[in-house]
N, C-alpha and C positions, 0 to 999 in steps of 0.2 A: 402300493408299490413302494412309495418314497420311504414308508417306515421300515419296510423290509430291507432296503438297501441301506438304509440309515444304521439299522441294527447289524446287518451284514458287515458293513464297513468297520464297525467297532468291535465285532466278535471273531472275524476271520484271522487265520494266523498271519503273521507279516510274512511277506516273500514267498507266498505258497500261490500257484495257479488256483484262480477260482474253478469251481464246479461247471461242468457243461452247461447246466441250466442258467447259471448265473452270466456265463459268457455269452449265451445266445442272447439273453436280455439285454445286456450292456452293449453289445454290438448293434441290436435293433435300434436301441435308444440313441447311439451315436448317429446311425444311418439316418435316423428322422429328425434329428435336431443340431447336428453339427454343421456350421457354415462352410467350413473348409476340410470336408470329410476325405478326399483325396490325398491332402497333404497330411492330415491326421494319421491315416491308416497305412499310407504308403503302398507297398506290395501285399499287405494283407496282416491280419492280427493273429498272432500266435497264442497270445494269452493275455489275461488281465491279472494283476496282482494288487494286494493291498501293502503299501509301504508307508512307514513313519517318516514324516518331515520334521526333524528336531528344531529347524529355524523357526517354524510355524506352530510347532507342538500339536501337530494333528495327523490323522491318517488320510490316505488319499488313494484312489484307483490308479494304478499305472497301467500303461499299455505296452506289452512286448510285441514288437512286430516280427514278420516272419523272417526278417534278415538279422534277429536277435538285437536289433537296436531297440532302445526303450525311449518312448515318448514321454514329453513332460506329463505331469500330474493331469488328471481330468479336471479341466477348468470349471469353476463355479457356473452352475446356470448352462452347461452344455449337454448334460444328460437329461433329457426330458424337463428341461428348464428348472432342474432341481440343484440346491446347493448339497453336495456330496461331502463336503469338507465339514470338520468339527471345529469351528471358530468360536 
């Protein structure tokens, strides 16, 4: 699963919502591993996208909330204790 999402992170087009399957898996991974889940997802999750962070020269998953606000990048070791960033 880690290899799948690592490759997905580096191949998915930027700023486009992920597919339904990847969305469901990312939500499940958040629910099982994030210590501040309520704070992270707020009223709900609308989508996940892959964004490029020029400061770190890497791609990261971003969470788009139901109220259209954007949560910060998915932190290292929060999704299934895996590092999703390419550092």
